[in-house]
C-alpha positions as CSV (number, residue, x, y, z in Angstrom):
1,M,-147.9,-7.4,31.9
2,R,-147.1,-5.6,34.3
3,R,-146.6,-1.5,34.6
4,N,-145.3,0.5,36.8
5,L,-148.6,2.7,38.0
6,R,-148.2,6.2,40.2
7,P,-150.5,5.4,43.2
8,N,-153.2,7.0,42.8
9,A,-153.9,6.2,39.2
10,R,-156.6,4.1,37.9
11,P,-155.4,1.9,34.9
12,L,-157.8,0.3,32.2
13,P,-157.3,-3.4,31.5
14,V,-154.9,-4.1,28.9
15,G,-153.0,-7.3,28.0
16,R,-149.5,-8.3,27.3
17,G,-149.9,-8.2,23.9
18,S,-150.6,-5.0,23.1
19,A,-149.2,-3.4,25.4
20,I,-145.8,-4.7,23.5
21,A,-147.1,-3.1,20.6
22,V,-147.2,0.5,22.4
23,S,-144.4,2.6,21.5
24,L,-142.8,6.3,23.0
25,L,-143.2,7.8,19.7
26,A,-147.0,6.6,19.2
27,V,-147.7,8.5,23.1
28,V,-150.5,10.7,22.8
29,A,-151.5,12.0,26.3
30,L,-148.2,12.8,28.1
31,T,-149.7,15.0,31.3
32,L,-146.9,17.7,32.8
33,T,-147.2,17.9,36.9
34,A,-147.3,21.9,36.7
35,G,-150.3,22.1,38.5
36,P,-153.9,20.7,39.5
37,A,-155.0,21.7,35.7
38,A,-151.8,20.8,33.9
39,A,-151.8,20.6,30.3
40,R,-151.8,18.1,27.6
41,V,-148.4,18.2,25.2
42,S,-147.3,15.7,22.5
43,A,-144.1,14.0,22.6
44,P,-141.9,16.4,20.6
45,A,-140.7,15.3,17.0
46,D,-136.7,13.7,17.3
47,A,-134.5,13.4,14.8
48,P,-132.7,10.3,14.0
49,L,-130.2,9.3,16.3
50,G,-126.3,8.6,14.9
51,S,-122.9,9.9,15.3
52,V,-122.0,13.7,16.1
53,S,-118.9,15.7,14.7
54,W,-118.1,19.2,15.6
55,R,-115.0,21.4,14.9
56,T,-112.5,23.1,17.6
57,D,-112.2,26.7,17.5
58,L,-108.5,27.1,18.5
59,S,-108.4,30.8,17.5
60,A,-110.0,32.4,20.6
61,P,-108.3,32.3,24.0
62,T,-110.0,30.0,26.5
63,G,-109.4,31.2,29.9
64,D,-108.1,27.7,30.8
65,E,-104.5,27.4,29.2
66,T,-101.0,27.0,30.1
67,N,-98.0,28.0,28.4
68,V,-99.0,28.3,24.6
69,R,-99.7,30.8,21.8
70,R,-101.6,31.2,18.8
71,V,-100.0,31.8,15.3
72,D,-102.4,31.9,12.3
73,G,-105.0,30.1,14.5
74,S,-102.5,27.5,15.0
75,L,-101.1,26.0,18.7
76,R,-97.9,26.6,19.6
77,L,-95.5,26.3,22.9
78,R,-95.1,29.5,24.3
79,D,-91.5,28.3,26.1
80,P,-90.3,24.8,25.0
81,G,-88.7,25.0,28.4
82,L,-91.2,25.2,30.7
83,R,-91.7,22.0,32.1
84,P,-94.5,21.0,34.6
85,A,-93.2,21.2,38.2
86,S,-93.8,17.4,39.1
87,A,-92.2,16.2,36.0
88,H,-88.8,16.0,36.7
89,V,-87.7,15.8,32.8
90,A,-86.3,18.6,30.3
91,R,-89.2,18.8,28.3
92,G,-91.6,22.0,27.7
93,Q,-95.5,21.1,27.8
94,G,-98.6,23.2,27.3
95,T,-102.3,23.3,27.4
96,V,-105.5,24.0,26.6
97,L,-108.9,23.3,27.7
98,L,-111.3,23.9,25.5
99,P,-115.0,24.7,26.7
100,T,-117.4,22.1,27.0
101,R,-119.3,20.5,24.3
102,I,-123.1,20.2,24.7
103,L,-124.2,17.4,22.5
104,D,-127.9,16.1,21.7
105,R,-127.4,12.6,22.2
106,A,-125.5,10.2,24.5
107,V,-122.0,9.0,23.4
108,D,-119.4,7.1,24.7
109,L,-116.9,6.5,21.6
110,I,-115.1,9.7,20.9
111,T,-112.5,9.8,17.7
112,P,-110.4,12.9,16.9
113,D,-109.4,14.6,13.6
114,L,-106.0,16.0,14.6
115,D,-104.4,18.1,11.9
116,A,-100.7,19.0,13.6
117,T,-97.1,19.0,13.1
118,V,-95.3,16.7,15.5
119,P,-91.3,17.0,15.2
120,T,-89.4,13.5,16.1
121,G,-89.6,13.6,19.8
122,S,-92.2,15.7,20.4
123,Q,-95.8,14.8,21.6
124,V,-99.4,16.2,21.0
125,A,-101.9,14.5,23.1
126,V,-105.7,14.8,22.9
127,D,-107.7,14.3,26.2
128,V,-111.6,14.1,26.5
129,R,-113.9,13.7,29.3
130,G,-117.4,13.6,29.5
131,Q,-120.3,14.9,32.0
132,D,-123.6,12.7,32.5
133,G,-127.6,13.1,33.3
134,L,-126.2,13.4,37.0
135,G,-123.3,15.9,36.9
136,R,-120.2,13.9,37.3
137,W,-117.2,13.9,35.3
138,T,-115.4,10.6,33.6
139,E,-111.7,10.3,34.2
140,W,-109.8,11.8,31.5
141,R,-109.3,9.2,28.5
142,E,-106.5,10.2,25.6
143,A,-108.0,9.6,22.0
144,R,-106.4,9.1,18.9
145,D,-107.4,8.8,15.1
146,D,-106.2,5.2,15.0
147,S,-107.3,4.4,18.9
148,P,-110.8,5.9,19.7
149,A,-111.3,7.3,23.5
150,L,-113.9,4.6,25.1
151,L,-115.6,6.7,28.2
152,P,-116.7,4.3,31.3
153,R,-120.2,5.2,30.9
154,A,-122.4,7.5,28.4
155,V,-122.3,11.3,28.2
156,T,-124.6,14.3,27.1
157,R,-121.6,16.8,27.4
158,V,-117.6,16.5,26.0
159,Q,-114.6,18.4,27.1
160,T,-111.3,18.1,25.5
161,R,-108.2,19.4,26.3
162,I,-104.9,19.4,24.4
163,T,-101.8,19.1,25.6
164,L,-98.0,19.6,23.5
165,V,-94.7,18.6,24.9
166,S,-91.4,19.6,23.2
167,A,-89.0,17.0,22.4
168,P,-85.8,17.0,24.6
169,D,-83.8,19.4,22.2
170,G,-86.8,22.2,22.2
171,T,-88.2,21.7,19.3
172,A,-91.9,21.6,19.5
173,P,-95.2,20.7,17.5
174,T,-97.9,22.6,16.3
175,V,-101.7,22.1,16.4
176,H,-103.7,23.1,13.2
177,A,-106.9,22.0,13.6
178,L,-109.2,19.5,15.8
179,A,-112.3,18.3,14.9
180,L,-114.2,15.1,16.8
181,S,-116.9,12.5,16.4
182,A,-118.6,10.6,18.7
183,E,-121.5,8.2,19.0
184,L,-122.9,5.7,21.6
185,D,-120.8,2.7,20.9
186,S,-121.9,0.4,24.1
187,T,-124.3,0.1,26.7
188,L,-121.7,-2.7,28.3
189,N,-119.6,-0.1,30.0
190,E,-118.1,-1.6,33.2
191,A,-120.2,-0.9,36.5
192,A,-118.1,1.7,38.7
193,A,-117.7,0.3,42.3
194,A,-120.0,2.1,44.5
195,E,-117.0,2.8,46.9
196,A,-113.8,5.0,46.3
197,V,-110.7,3.3,45.6
198,T,-108.1,3.3,48.4
199,A,-104.2,2.3,48.6
200,S,-101.5,3.0,50.9
201,V,-98.7,4.4,48.5
202,Y,-95.4,6.4,49.5
203,A,-95.6,10.1,49.2
204,T,-92.6,12.7,48.6
205,R,-93.0,16.2,49.2
206,E,-93.3,18.4,46.3
207,G,-92.0,21.7,47.4
208,L,-90.6,23.5,44.3
209,V,-92.4,26.9,44.8
210,G,-92.8,29.6,42.2
211,G,-92.8,26.5,39.8
212,T,-95.8,26.0,37.3
213,T,-98.1,22.7,37.7
214,A,-99.3,20.7,34.4
215,N,-102.5,22.6,34.9
216,G,-101.2,25.9,35.2
217,H,-100.9,26.9,38.8
218,V,-97.8,28.2,40.1
219,I,-96.8,27.1,43.8
220,V,-96.8,29.3,46.7
221,P,-95.8,28.6,50.0
222,N,-97.6,25.9,52.1
223,D,-99.8,25.2,49.2
224,H,-102.4,22.5,49.2
225,F,-102.7,20.1,46.6
226,V,-101.3,16.8,45.0
227,A,-99.7,15.2,41.9
228,L,-100.6,11.6,40.2
229,P,-98.6,10.2,37.8
230,S,-101.8,10.2,34.8
231,R,-103.1,13.6,33.3
232,R,-106.5,11.1,33.6
233,G,-107.2,12.5,37.3
234,L,-106.0,15.9,36.5
235,S,-108.1,19.1,37.9
236,P,-108.5,22.1,35.9
237,K,-106.7,25.2,37.4
238,G,-108.7,25.9,40.6
239,S,-110.8,22.9,40.1
240,G,-111.1,20.3,42.7
241,Q,-112.9,18.2,40.4
242,Y,-110.3,15.5,40.7
243,S,-109.8,15.0,44.5
244,V,-108.1,12.9,47.0
245,R,-108.6,12.4,50.6
246,V,-104.6,11.9,52.8
247,C,-104.2,10.6,55.6
248,G,-101.4,10.5,56.8
249,P,-99.5,9.6,61.0
250,A,-101.4,12.9,62.2
251,R,-104.7,14.1,60.0
252,C,-106.4,13.5,56.6
253,E,-106.8,16.2,54.0
254,T,-108.9,16.3,50.9
255,A,-106.6,18.0,48.1
256,P,-107.4,18.7,44.8
257,V,-105.2,16.9,42.0
258,W,-103.0,19.6,40.2
259,D,-99.8,18.1,38.9
260,V,-98.7,15.0,37.2
261,G,-96.0,13.0,38.8
262,P,-93.9,11.9,40.2
263,W,-92.1,9.6,37.9
264,N,-94.3,8.5,35.4
265,T,-97.1,10.7,33.3
266,R,-99.2,7.6,32.6
267,D,-99.6,5.5,35.1
268,D,-103.1,5.6,36.6
269,Y,-102.8,2.6,39.1
270,W,-106.1,3.4,40.6
271,N,-107.8,1.7,38.0
272,P,-108.2,-1.8,37.1
273,S,-106.1,-3.7,34.6
274,S,-108.8,-3.6,32.4
275,V,-108.8,0.2,31.7
276,R,-105.2,1.0,32.9
277,E,-103.5,2.9,30.1
278,S,-99.8,1.7,30.8
279,F,-98.4,-1.3,33.4
280,K,-101.9,-3.4,33.3
281,D,-99.7,-6.3,34.3
282,L,-99.8,-4.8,38.2
283,P,-102.4,-4.8,40.3
284,Q,-104.8,-2.1,41.1
285,G,-103.4,0.2,44.0
286,K,-99.8,-0.2,43.5
287,P,-98.0,2.3,41.5
288,E,-95.3,1.5,38.7
289,A,-92.8,3.3,40.6
290,Q,-93.2,1.2,43.8
291,A,-92.8,-1.9,41.8
292,A,-89.7,-0.7,39.7
293,Y,-87.9,0.2,43.2
294,Q,-89.1,-3.1,45.4
295,E,-89.2,-5.6,43.1
296,G,-87.1,-4.5,39.8
297,Y,-90.2,-4.5,37.7
298,N,-89.2,-2.9,34.1
299,G,-85.3,-3.3,35.2
300,G,-86.5,-1.1,38.1
301,L,-87.0,1.9,35.7
302,D,-90.0,4.0,35.1
303,G,-91.6,4.6,31.9
304,S,-89.1,6.9,31.1
305,G,-85.9,4.7,31.2
306,R,-84.8,6.5,34.7
307,R,-83.8,4.7,37.5
308,V,-86.4,4.4,39.9
309,L,-85.0,6.5,43.2
310,N,-87.7,5.9,45.6
311,P,-91.3,4.0,45.3
312,A,-93.3,7.2,45.0
313,G,-97.0,7.1,43.9
314,I,-98.0,10.8,45.1
315,D,-96.3,13.9,45.6
316,L,-97.7,16.4,48.1
317,A,-97.5,19.9,48.2
318,D,-95.5,21.5,51.3
319,G,-98.7,22.6,53.0
320,T,-100.7,18.5,52.7
321,F,-97.3,17.2,53.0
322,Y,-96.6,18.4,56.9
323,N,-100.5,18.9,57.6
324,V,-100.9,14.9,57.6
325,G,-98.2,14.9,59.7
326,L,-95.4,14.2,57.4
327,N,-91.6,15.3,58.7
328,N,-90.0,12.9,55.8
329,N,-91.4,11.0,52.8
330,G,-93.8,8.4,53.6
331,W,-96.3,6.0,53.6
332,V,-99.6,7.4,53.6
333,T,-103.4,6.2,52.6
334,V,-104.9,7.7,49.5
335,T,-108.6,7.8,48.5
336,Y,-109.3,8.6,45.0
337,L,-112.5,10.3,45.5
338,W,-113.7,10.4,41.8
339,T,-113.2,6.7,41.4
340,G,-116.5,5.7,43.2
341,S,-120.0,6.1,41.5
342,G,-121.9,6.5,44.8
343,A,-124.2,4.2,44.1
344,P,-124.6,0.3,42.8
345,T,-127.2,0.0,39.6
346,T,-129.7,-3.1,39.6
347,S,-131.1,-4.3,36.8
348,F,-134.9,-4.4,35.5
349,P,-136.5,-5.8,32.3
350,T,-138.2,-3.1,30.0
351,W,-141.3,-3.6,27.5
352,G,-142.4,-1.2,24.5
353,T,-140.6,-0.3,21.3
354,D,-138.8,2.8,19.9
355,V,-138.8,4.1,23.9
356,N,-137.2,7.6,24.2
357,I,-134.4,8.2,27.0
358,R,-134.5,12.0,27.4
359,Q,-131.2,14.4,29.0
360,Q,-134.0,15.4,31.9
361,P,-137.3,13.8,33.1
362,T,-139.4,15.0,31.3
363,S,-140.3,14.1,27.7
364,A,-139.6,17.9,26.6
365,S,-136.1,17.4,26.9
366,T,-133.7,16.4,24.1
367,R,-133.3,12.6,23.2
368,V,-130.2,10.8,23.8
369,A,-131.0,7.5,23.1
370,Q,-133.9,4.8,22.3
371,L,-134.5,1.2,23.4
372,P,-135.6,-0.2,20.2
373,G,-137.3,-3.3,21.7
374,P,-137.5,-5.1,25.4
375,T,-133.9,-5.5,26.7
376,T,-133.0,-5.2,30.3
377,V,-131.2,-2.2,31.8
378,R,-129.6,-0.9,34.9
379,V,-130.9,1.2,36.8
380,Q,-128.5,3.8,39.1
381,C,-131.5,6.3,40.4
382,Q,-134.9,7.6,40.4
383,V,-136.6,10.4,40.2
384,H,-140.3,12.0,40.7
385,G,-140.7,14.1,37.2
386,Q,-143.1,14.5,33.9
387,L,-146.4,12.3,34.7
388,V,-146.7,10.1,31.8
389,Q,-149.4,8.4,30.4
390,V,-149.8,5.1,28.3
391,D,-152.8,3.1,27.4
392,G,-154.8,4.1,30.9
393,H,-151.5,4.0,33.0
394,S,-149.4,6.7,34.6
395,N,-146.7,7.5,36.3
396,D,-144.1,10.3,37.3
397,A,-141.1,8.3,38.1
398,W,-138.2,8.4,35.8
399,S,-134.9,6.3,36.2
400,Y,-131.8,7.0,35.5
401,L,-129.7,4.5,32.6
402,P,-125.8,5.2,33.2
403,D,-124.8,3.1,30.1
404,Y,-127.3,5.6,28.2
405,G,-126.6,9.1,29.9
406,G,-130.5,9.7,30.6
407,Y,-133.5,8.9,31.9
408,V,-136.4,6.8,31.5
409,S,-140.1,7.2,32.2
410,N,-140.6,3.8,34.9
411,I,-144.0,3.1,33.0
412,F,-141.7,1.6,30.7
413,I,-140.0,-0.5,33.1
414,D,-141.6,-3.9,33.6
415,V,-142.2,-4.0,37.0
416,A,-145.2,-3.8,39.5
417,D,-144.6,-1.1,41.7
418,S,-144.1,2.7,39.9
419,W,-141.4,3.4,42.0
420,L,-138.7,0.8,41.8
421,P,-137.7,-1.5,44.8
422,G,-134.7,-0.9,46.3
423,V,-133.4,1.9,44.3
424,P,-132.1,5.3,45.6
425,N,-133.2,8.8,44.4
426,C,-130.9,10.7,42.7
């Protein structure tokens, strides 16, 4: 058994059999790197891990909501006729972005329990996203009672967005209550590409000054933002958490995604077919509207049954449209900046039983997951954190595991070096 050792550590000889028997729960000496006479602490007691559930508070304004009102603690549309600027359909829409929920464990599968009155033709969508230990948000994923949302990686913070859509005749839904449960369902999440996705798509000018976007932004002259045909990449109002880099004939501009459209509302064409919400038989990077217009896909209709009149896969606000050098609708190159992981992962074997994965690189932070026995893990990056001592071995390096949403001491990574070869800093 090879142990990750701090360079100046002096290990005692330990055989492979006794090493495997060591459990992180049984570690008695964990030394903090706080100073020359650092105190010695014991690993904290941890509650058993499992699913976690919570009930959302719909009665209190969140500070990030559009076209909703509250009646006896329930959510309703304020104006059933107010639609997002880029939607081009006569159906009212309102959204509420709930506060982020901080969890005491890593999760990737989220199930809603929705109590709502939904008249025929109207809709209520519950979208969730998560923030991992590196501070990165996942895309939004719709969660339904019969189809939980599987996030692309493990997270320890979850945010929920509720969208209400009226029927064509103006009747609107009412949301009475919403509870959610979450668990860590899979450690085999699909690895994101290191580089962000780039595609050539047809751009149209949104215009519509004075209109309201899907995230509640009121469009002003010479505005700078874009619309994409899916809620999965919609930024909160005033945020650039989901942004694109648009390159036109003259220059490039980075702009936030603040509206949903054109044509479709469930066409996340920048995603691979395996996770694309709709139109899974189309290649990655090709919008449904483009396929419908150029190839007669779906009978030449969009997802709502309208005849597609141009191949647009992105709408540009006026300021962005003219800044990149467009005078008429045309082709641009778009990079979807949130789609890249920023770094590849490398797999390493582990040793030990009941090895805890922590929210931060210290044994005092919350345990978010656990490795029950020796396995192989994907490591994205590593940092210097708390000095950990086990069986005469010591190491202050910790690795971030994207499949578990937390950090593990490198002393439990079964390689010779204390600092993992080829793995970058977090």
